[in-house]
N, C-alpha and C positions, 0 to 999 in steps of 0.2 A: 781159875777153873781147877776143880779138885781131881785127883787121880781116879780113873775108872777102868774097868775091864771092858774089852771089846770082842764081839763075836759076830760073824756074818752067818746068816741063815739062808739055806738054799730052797727051803719049802716052808709053807705055813706051819707044818708040824714041827719042823726044826726050830722055828722061831718061838713057838709056844713052849716047847721043851726047854729052850734056853732061858725063857722068862719064868719058868715054873719056880715057885717058892718065893715070889715077890712078897716083900713085907715093907712096912713103913720105915724100918730101920735099915733095910738093904734093898733099895729100889732098883728095879730093872725097867728101862725105857726102850721102846722101839725107835729106831732111827730110819727115817725116810729122807725127806728133803732137809730136815733139821733146821728149818728157818726160824722156828720158835724155840725149839729145845736147846740149841747151841747158845742162843742169846741168853736164855735163862740160866744155863750152866755157867756162862761167863760172869753173870751177875751174882752168882752164888745163891740163886733162888731155888733152882733145882739141883739136887746133888745125887744123881744116880750112881749106884755102885757098879752098874754094868749097862752098856749099850748093845742092843741087838740090831745089827744092820739088816734091814729087810728089802733092800733095793734089788737083790737078785730075784725077788718074787715078782718083779714088774712084768715079766713075760706073761704071767697068768693073771695078774691083778691090776692091769692098766688099760683094759679095754673100755671103749665107748661103744655100746651096742644098742641098736634099736631092734627089738624083737616083739612083733605084734603090737600090743598096747602098752608096752613098758620100755623104759630106757634104763639100761644097766650101766653103771659107772664103777669101774674098778677102783679100789681104795688108793692104788698107787698111780692112777692117772694124774697127770700134773695139771695144775690150775690153768695154765696157759693152753694146754692141749684141749681142754673142754671148752674154755672161753672162745677159742677160735674155730671150734667144730661147726661147720656150716649147717648141719642138720639140727644141732642143738640150738643154734641161733634162730633157725626158722621155726622150729616146733615148740621150743620153750625159751623164748628170749629172756625171760626173767632169770633163768638159771645161768645163761651165758653172761648176762650183764652183772650179776652178783660176783662173778669171778673176774671179769675184765676190769671192774672198778676197784678191785682190791690190789694193794701193794704196788709193785713195780714189775716191769717185764722180766727183769732178772729173777725176782723172787717167784713170780708166777711160773717161770720155767723150771724152778726147783721144787716148789712146795707141792705136796701131794694132797689129794682130796681128803684122805683119812686124817692126815695131820692137821689140815685146815679146820675141820670141825672140832678138833680137840685143842685148838690154840687157847692159851690162857689169857686172862685179863691184862689189860695195859694199865691197871690202877697203879699209880706211882708208889703207893704205900706197900703194895704187894711186891713190886719189882725192885725195891730198895731195902735190903735186909737191915739197914741201920734203923729203920722203923720197926720197933719190936711189936707194936700193936697191929697185928694183921691176922685175923682168924682164919683166913684162907691159907696163909703160909705157916702160921704158928697158932694152932687151935687153942681157943680159950684166952687169947691175949688181948682181945678187943679189936675195934675197928677204928683206925686213925682217921679214915675218910669221913666218918660221921661228923666230926667237928673240924675237919681239915678242909683242904681245897678239893671240892667235889663237883666241879663244873662238868666233867666228862662222865660222871657216874650215872647209874641207873635210876629210873623213877618207877619202873614196873618190876614186880617180882622180888623186891628187896626185903630185908629183914633188919632187925636191930643188931644183927651180928655181921652183916655185910651188905654193901651197896655197890659192889664192883660190877662194872659193865661187861657184858659178853662182847668181844671185839669183832667177831666174824661177820661175813656177809652171806656166804654160800649157805650157811645153816638156816638163814631166814627163808631162802628159796626152798630148801628141802622141807622145812616144816610147813610152809604154805602149800606145798604140792602133795602132802601126805606121803612122803617118801618113807621107805624102810631102810634100815641099815643091817648089813649082813655081817655076822660075827663068827669067829671060830675060837674055840678054847680046847682044853684037854679032853673034854667030854664029847666034842663034836661041834657041829655048826648050829647056830640059832639065828633067827631074824627078829628084829625089834622095830616097832614104829619109831621113826627118827625123833618124834616128839617126846619119846620116853628116854632118850639117850642122856640128856642133861638134867641135872638136879637144880632146883631153886636153892638158894643158900640156906634158908631156914636157920636152925641153930647149928648146922654143921657145914659151913661154906667150904671147908677143905675137901668135902666129898662132892666133886663137880659132875661126875657122870655115874651111870649105873653099870659101867663095865666091871666085870670081875677082874681080879688080879691076873695079869698076863693075857687077858683076852685081846684078840686081834681083830680090828676092823678090816674086812676083806672087800667090801663093796657097798654100793647103794642102789636101790631100785626105785624108780620114779614112775608111777602110773601116768600114762599119757591120755589126754583128752583133747579133742580138736580145739576147744576154746582156750587151751593153754597158750595158743599163739597170740592171744590178746592178754599179754602179761608184761609187766615192767618191774624193774628194780630201781627205785629212786634213792640216791645216797646224798645226804647233805653233810658237808664236812668243812673244816676251816680253810682248806685249800683244795685245789682241783685234782691233785694227784698225790699218791703215796701218803694217804692220811686215813685215819679211822673215822667211822661215821659218828656225827653228833646226833643225827636222827636218820632213820632209813625206813623204807616201806617196800615190801614185795607184794604185788597185787596181780591177780588173775581174775578175769571176769567172763561169765557166760551171760550174754545179753540177747534179748529177743525184743525187737521193736523198742529199744531203749530201756526195757525193764530188766532188772537183775534177776536172772534165774538162779545163779550161784555166784558166790564171790569167795576168793581166797585172799586173806590179808595177813601178813606177818610183819613184825616190827623189829628193828635193831637200833643200835646206838643209844637206846634208852632202857634196855632190858638186861636182866641178869642171865638170861638164857635165850636161845632162838625162840621168839615169842609169837604164837598164833593169836590173832585178835578176833576171836570167835564172836565176841559181842558186836563188833563192827560188822561182821559178816551177816549176823542175824538181823541187825538194824537195816541192812540193805536189801535183803532177800524179798523179792516180790514187789519192789518199788522202782519207780523211774529214777535213773541216775541223773542227778543234776547237782549244781553247786550246793544246794541246801541239803539234799539227802547225803551227799558226800561229807558235808560238814557234820551232820548228825552222827554218821558212822564214825567219824574221827573222834568225836567227843565220847562216844560209847567205848571206843578202844582205849581211851585214856582215863576213863572214869575212876579206875582204881589206883591211879598214880599217886606216889608219895614223893614230894620234892624236898630238897634240902636248901641250904642258904645260897649255894652257888648255881644250882641246876634248875631252878624254877622256870627259867626261860624255855625249857624243853617241852613244857605243856603246850605253849603256843607254837613253837617250832615243830613239834611232833604232829599237832593238829594240821598245820599247813602242809607238812610233808605227806601225810596220808591223803588229804584232799587232792594235792597235786598228782600223786600216783594214781588215784582212782580216775581222775579226769584224763590223765595221759593214757591209761589203759583203755578207757572208753573210746578214745580217738583212733585206736588201732583197728586194722582189719583182721578178722579171724576166719 
């Protein structure tokens, strides 16, 4: 780990002021749980010149509040706190499941929601600086994963510059639920649809989000609908705990007499960003949900997939995961 300066902030304004002037050559990073950042600093992948500790902001930025038809989640709420919240479990089970199926108890008790959505890929070529060809870490150098071991890599949202997989689970639930993310910067506060927070790699995979330099995530707002009670998060992985998704699906259904009035479907484990499968939603709307229509929707969700030599199996696994999630959600009471 390289030397760095350290500063604790007592207010969001203090934190933003401490991060002002961030540049590519002298990076400043916010420190909350640190469960991803510290790992990447130890690996010499991230080399911040300064860390701004924002944990003193937790008094104002860690609430879990139901207010009218919205759920507000502070950015410094811990994953475990929200996963175990009885109201969240009852009203938006998908959201709680996406958190409870992630990491370990110890990490969930440390990791913040804001940090969780910004976690970086587990691509081994990104996380090992001895591999020089990584456009995400070293822009313009190439992508070693294209011809390397790419079993865990994305099949949706990729480009010739990067096929790295987005590793999170919570982000899939947020994008499915049309959540917004609340931000603060030197000019004030702004709100952004969560679906606009992450960038597809395109030709610039090192630009992972639309955040401005030094901008701070302060919270998330989730619109609540009664039918969100009929929601699930299905995560398929190589082992049953402490493992990242090979394929995942977040599903919420509004059903009337077995017909789909509205569907929300988001995918993970196969995608470069938290991925809303709108084609699948359209394929289901106005139809009776059964094994055949679920399968048709799954195929629509994966129609644009581009596979590589090691990850072609994700087409079939992804299809089965989506069908499984749809039928599991159908079986729930709402």
